[in-house]
Residue, then its C-alpha position, 0 to 999 in steps of 0.5 A: m500500500q502507498l501513502d495518500t491512496i484509499y484502499f479497501y482492506t481485508a484482514s483475516i484472523l489466522n485459520w479463520i479462528p473467531l477471535l474477534q467474536e468477543d468485544k474485548f478483541k474488537f475494542i483492541v482493533l478500534d483502539s488501534l484505529i482511533h490512536l492512528v487517526e488521532k496521530r494523523k497517520l490514517e484516515v478511516y472512512g468505513f469499517v466492520i469487525m466480524p468474528n474472524h476478519i475485518h474490512i476497512i476503507w482507509k488511507n495511510i496519510a503519514l508514516n508512523g515512525k519508519e513504518m506504514p500505519y497499516a503495518s503499525f496497526m497489524k503489529f499493535t493489534s497482534h501484540q495486544f491480542q497476545k497480551e490479552l490471551r496471556t491473562g487467562e486464555s492460554s488454550l486459545l493462545e496456543r491455537f496461534a502458536v507458530e514456529r518462526n524465528n521472528r515470532d512465537y504467535q501469529f494472529w493475522q493471516r499473511n494474505s491481507l488484501p488491499i484493493e485500491l479504490y479509484s472511483r466514488g462508485i467503487f468506493e460506495q460499492k465496497l462501503d455497502y458490502i462492509h455495512l451489509n456483511p453482518l446481515q449475511a445468512h451465515w453471520n446473521l449478527v443483526t437484521d439492520p446494518t445500523d444496529y451492528l455496533y462494530s461497523s460504520a453503518s450508523f455513522y453514515e445512515k443515522e449520522d451517529r457521532h459515536y464514531s466521530w474519528l471517522t472521515d466522511y468520504r462524501d467530504v473528500i471524494 
């Protein structure tokens, strides 16, 4: 990914383990996004946190030290997941154990998928996909996308300022 380019980004938990089913892990994802937005490293336009993956529409706007903000996001959330699991869920932590010389645990699959969004139409298509994800039959998390707390749907549909750290794409695209 490059700076100043908007991407639709999908990242999945290793082996599709539903780590993000619990709210405490969703909060780790949100806290990391908010932190990078507040440091003016990222702009986030839309997101959804599903039980085993995330979708985010974002733009990396400045390096975070020597690394891209998305890399900081992936690294920080992994460290926080590990820290949280060490406090009492060691059997779940062991499901993320890997044999690599640079790490003991891996939480995100390596094939995260960034897709450049080059037009407003494609942007809106991806945003709709994100917002409708919790309604899919195999998830069935809510019946109205704006009722799902871990999504930007209510930000756009109800002008819910609970997610005031988001950037409204209609103001910039």
